[in-house]
C-alpha positions in Angstrom: -138.5 2.0 -89.6 -140.4 -1.3 -89.1 -137.4 -3.1 -87.7 -136.9 -0.4 -85.1 -140.4 -1.0 -83.8 -139.8 -4.7 -83.7 -136.6 -4.2 -81.8 -138.2 -1.7 -79.4 -141.1 -4.3 -78.7 -138.6 -7.0 -78.2 -136.6 -4.9 -75.7 -139.8 -3.8 -73.9 -140.9 -7.4 -73.6 -137.5 -8.6 -72.5 -137.6 -6.0 -69.7 -141.1 -7.1 -68.7 -140.1 -10.8 -68.7 -137.0 -10.0 -66.5 -139.1 -8.1 -63.9 -142.1 -10.3 -63.8 -140.9 -13.9 -64.3 -140.2 -14.7 -60.6 -143.5 -13.2 -59.4 -145.5 -15.1 -62.0 -143.6 -18.3 -61.2 -144.2 -18.0 -57.5 -147.9 -17.6 -57.9 -148.3 -20.4 -60.4 -146.2 -22.6 -58.2 -148.4 -22.0 -55.2 -151.5 -22.9 -57.4 -150.1 -26.0 -59.1 -147.7 -27.3 -56.5 -145.1 -28.7 -58.9 -142.0 -26.7 -59.7 -141.4 -28.2 -63.2 -145.0 -27.9 -64.3 -145.2 -24.3 -63.0 -142.0 -23.4 -65.0 -143.6 -24.9 -68.1 -146.9 -23.2 -67.6 -145.2 -19.8 -67.0 -143.0 -20.2 -70.0 -146.0 -20.9 -72.1 -147.9 -18.0 -70.6 -144.9 -15.7 -71.5 -144.8 -17.0 -75.0 -148.5 -16.3 -75.5 -147.9 -12.9 -73.9 -145.3 -12.2 -76.6 -147.5 -13.5 -79.3 -150.2 -10.9 -78.2 -147.7 -8.3 -76.8 -149.5 -5.3 -78.3 -152.6 -6.2 -76.4 -151.0 -7.5 -73.2 -148.8 -4.4 -72.7 -151.9 -2.3 -72.6 -153.6 -4.5 -70.1 -153.9 -2.9 -66.6 -152.0 -5.8 -65.0 -149.8 -7.6 -67.6 -148.3 -9.9 -64.9 -151.8 -11.0 -64.0 -152.5 -11.7 -67.7 -149.5 -14.1 -67.7 -150.5 -15.8 -64.5 -154.1 -16.1 -65.6 -152.9 -17.6 -68.9 -150.7 -20.1 -67.1 -153.5 -21.1 -64.8 -155.9 -21.6 -67.7 -153.3 -23.8 -69.3 -153.1 -25.8 -66.1 -156.8 -26.3 -66.2 -156.6 -27.5 -69.8 -153.6 -29.8 -68.9 -155.5 -31.2 -65.9 -158.6 -31.8 -68.0 -156.6 -33.8 -70.5 -154.9 -35.8 -67.8 -157.6 -36.1 -65.1 -158.3 -39.8 -65.8 -154.6 -40.6 -65.6 -153.8 -38.7 -62.4 -154.4 -40.4 -59.1 -155.6 -38.1 -56.3 -153.5 -39.7 -53.6 -151.4 -37.1 -51.9 -153.4 -34.1 -53.2 -152.2 -32.0 -50.3 -148.6 -33.0 -50.7 -146.6 -30.0 -51.9 -143.2 -30.3 -53.6 -140.4 -28.7 -51.5 -140.4 -25.0 -51.8 -137.6 -23.6 -53.9 -135.6 -21.1 -51.9 -135.5 -18.7 -54.9 -139.3 -18.4 -54.9 -139.6 -16.9 -51.4 -142.3 -19.4 -50.3 -142.1 -21.4 -47.2 -143.5 -25.0 -46.9 -146.2 -24.5 -44.2 -147.6 -21.5 -46.1 -147.5 -23.3 -49.5 -149.2 -26.3 -48.0 -151.9 -24.1 -46.4 -152.6 -22.4 -49.7 -152.7 -25.7 -51.6 -155.4 -26.9 -49.2 -157.7 -24.0 -50.1 -160.3 -24.4 -52.9 -158.8 -23.3 -56.2 -160.7 -19.9 -56.5 -159.8 -18.8 -52.9 -156.1 -19.8 -53.7 -156.3 -17.8 -56.9 -157.7 -14.7 -55.2 -155.1 -14.8 -52.4 -152.2 -15.3 -54.8 -153.3 -12.4 -57.0 -154.4 -10.1 -54.2 -151.6 -10.8 -51.7 -148.6 -12.1 -53.6 -149.0 -10.2 -56.8 -150.4 -7.1 -54.9 -153.3 -6.5 -57.3 -156.3 -4.4 -56.1 -159.8 -5.9 -55.8 -161.0 -4.5 -59.0 -158.2 -5.7 -61.1 -158.3 -9.2 -59.5 -162.0 -9.4 -60.3 -161.4 -8.5 -64.0 -158.6 -10.9 -64.3 -160.6 -13.8 -62.8 -163.9 -12.8 -64.4 -165.8 -12.4 -61.2 -167.3 -9.5 -59.2 -165.3 -7.5 -56.8 -167.7 -8.6 -54.0 -166.9 -12.2 -54.9 -163.2 -11.4 -54.7 -163.6 -9.9 -51.2 -165.6 -12.9 -50.1 -163.1 -15.4 -51.3 -160.2 -13.4 -49.8 -162.0 -13.2 -46.5 -162.8 -16.9 -46.4 -159.5 -18.0 -47.6 -157.5 -15.9 -45.1 -159.8 -17.0 -42.3 -159.1 -20.7 -43.2 -155.4 -20.1 -43.3 -155.6 -18.2 -39.9 -157.4 -21.0 -38.3 -154.9 -23.5 -39.6 -151.9 -21.6 -38.2 -153.8 -20.8 -35.0 -152.8 -17.2 -34.5 -151.8 -16.7 -30.9 -152.2 -12.9 -31.2 -156.0 -13.2 -31.9 -157.7 -12.3 -35.1 -156.0 -10.3 -37.8 -158.2 -7.9 -39.6 -158.3 -7.7 -43.4 -157.4 -4.4 -45.0 -160.9 -4.5 -46.6 -163.3 -6.0 -44.0 -166.5 -7.4 -45.4 -169.7 -5.9 -44.1 -168.1 -3.4 -41.8 -167.4 0.3 -41.9 -169.6 3.3 -42.4 -172.6 3.1 -44.7 -173.6 5.8 -47.0 -175.0 8.8 -45.1 -173.7 7.7 -41.7 -171.1 9.8 -40.1 -168.6 8.8 -37.5 -169.1 10.7 -34.2 
């Protein structure tokens, strides 16, 4: 009986890994800018997910759990090595891997954003999480998620110089009807 549950968990995790690996790798790659490092971080994130699979599978967004784990590992990695790493070429991005679906100008623009804005954009846009889930994953309020998303997308728009004029966010900040007001 026990071995059947273990085999079922292994099969469930293997299915999750196959469906989530590329998305998680793409998001971590955008945040760290190094293909090899991103692969290592995602692998470690998945190994930690397996170690805590009973908890992770009940998480509202298991992919986001893996991404957050990988990004936390990157912070730990960076802290251990920050005195060894030169900051020359901070904005230089490794060539995009055709398998990740990222293009070089977009990756470079994302890498120029502050870390929190980059994390919010990758989770909200690339992983397609809602505002509430993104807030829970990052440990910030939903309003802060919306603010970082608005500022980050604005910075990217100005960098790309949209010829069509401004593009509106799906959740504009500070706009819309207030409670008790009706559209006429």
